[in-house]
C-alpha positions as CSV (number, residue, x, y, z in Angstrom):
1,M,4.4,-12.9,16.4
2,T,7.4,-12.3,14.1
3,E,7.3,-9.5,11.5
4,D,7.7,-12.0,8.7
5,R,4.7,-14.0,9.9
6,T,2.6,-10.9,10.3
7,M,3.5,-9.8,6.7
8,K,2.5,-13.2,5.4
9,E,-0.8,-13.1,7.2
10,R,-1.5,-9.6,6.0
11,L,-0.7,-10.7,2.4
12,K,-3.1,-13.7,2.8
13,R,-5.9,-11.4,4.1
14,L,-5.5,-8.8,1.4
15,K,-5.5,-11.5,-1.3
16,E,-8.6,-12.9,0.1
17,I,-10.4,-9.6,-0.2
18,Y,-9.3,-9.2,-3.8
19,R,-10.3,-12.7,-4.9
20,S,-13.7,-11.2,-5.8
21,L,-12.1,-9.4,-8.7
22,P,-12.3,-10.9,-12.2
23,D,-9.2,-13.0,-13.1
24,N,-7.7,-10.4,-15.3
25,M,-7.9,-7.8,-12.5
26,Q,-6.5,-10.3,-10.0
27,E,-3.4,-10.7,-12.2
28,L,-2.8,-7.0,-11.7
29,A,-3.9,-6.7,-8.1
30,F,-1.9,-9.6,-6.5
31,P,1.6,-8.3,-7.5
32,M,0.5,-4.9,-6.2
33,I,-0.6,-6.5,-2.9
34,E,2.7,-8.2,-2.6
35,N,4.5,-4.9,-3.1
36,L,2.2,-3.2,-0.7
37,T,2.9,-5.7,2.1
38,F,6.6,-5.5,1.4
39,I,6.5,-1.7,1.6
40,E,4.6,-2.0,4.9
41,S,7.3,-4.3,6.4
42,Q,10.1,-1.9,5.2
43,M,8.3,1.1,6.6
44,N,7.9,-0.7,10.0
45,R,11.7,-1.3,10.1
46,L,12.4,2.3,9.1
47,Q,10.1,3.6,11.8
48,K,12.1,1.7,14.4
49,Q,15.3,3.0,12.9
50,I,14.0,6.6,12.9
51,E,12.9,6.3,16.5
52,Q,16.4,5.3,17.5
53,E,18.4,7.6,15.2
54,G,16.1,10.6,14.9
55,L,14.7,12.5,12.0
56,T,17.8,14.4,11.1
57,E,21.5,13.8,10.7
58,E,24.6,16.0,10.5
59,Y,26.3,16.7,7.2
60,Q,29.5,18.3,6.2
61,N,30.4,19.5,2.8
62,G,34.1,20.5,2.8
63,S,35.6,22.3,5.7
64,N,33.2,25.2,6.0
65,Q,29.7,23.9,5.2
66,K,28.0,21.8,7.8
67,G,24.5,21.5,9.3
68,M,21.6,19.2,9.8
69,K,19.5,17.5,7.1
70,Q,16.7,15.0,6.9
71,S,18.1,11.5,7.7
72,A,18.5,9.0,4.9
73,S,16.0,6.7,6.7
74,M,13.4,9.5,6.8
75,Q,13.9,10.2,3.1
76,T,13.5,6.6,2.3
77,Y,10.4,6.4,4.6
78,N,8.8,9.3,2.8
79,S,9.5,7.8,-0.6
80,L,8.0,4.4,0.5
81,M,5.0,6.2,1.9
82,K,4.2,7.9,-1.4
83,N,4.5,4.6,-3.2
84,Y,2.3,2.9,-0.5
85,V,-0.4,5.5,-1.0
86,S,-0.3,5.2,-4.7
87,I,-0.6,1.4,-4.7
88,Y,-3.3,1.4,-2.1
89,S,-5.3,3.9,-4.1
90,K,-5.1,1.8,-7.2
91,L,-6.2,-1.3,-5.3
92,E,-9.2,0.6,-3.8
93,K,-10.2,1.8,-7.2
94,M,-10.2,-1.8,-8.5
95,L,-12.5,-2.9,-5.7
96,S,-14.8,0.1,-6.1
97,H,-15.0,-0.7,-9.8
98,V,-16.2,-4.2,-9.0
99,K,-18.6,-2.9,-6.4
100,E,-20.1,-0.4,-8.9
101,D,-20.3,-3.1,-11.6
102,N,-22.2,-5.4,-9.1
103,K,-24.4,-2.5,-8.0
104,S,-25.2,-1.8,-11.7
105,K,-26.1,-5.4,-12.3
106,L,-28.3,-5.5,-9.3
107,E,-30.1,-2.3,-10.3
108,N,-30.6,-3.6,-13.9
109,F,-32.0,-6.8,-12.4
110,K,-34.4,-5.0,-10.2
111,K,-35.5,-2.8,-13.1
112,M,-36.1,-5.9,-15.2
113,I,-38.2,-7.4,-12.5
114,D,-40.2,-4.1,-12.0
115,D,-40.8,-3.9,-15.8
116,E,-42.4,-7.3,-15.9
């Protein structure tokens, strides 16, 4: 299965999960989901690149200063990971909000029935 196809399937599955959200929340969630799947695909590419090139790379500043530093791929990967975690957390909060709201409605309904 190609990476592009995998990403599209992941996007479809995630959107299906978030279809239970109210429309106004879906408008916020769906672009976030698209960004999340894009970040996932880029992180997969970077992982392969890091495996081939390593975590570090040599640098030289002038004639006397040289050494090893974190590779540009690794820096980018770390930055994407932070964004990924942030987006994922926000999406999970949206779902938990809906779950709590539904739970509250169910509890109120049960209470109403018990009071009768």
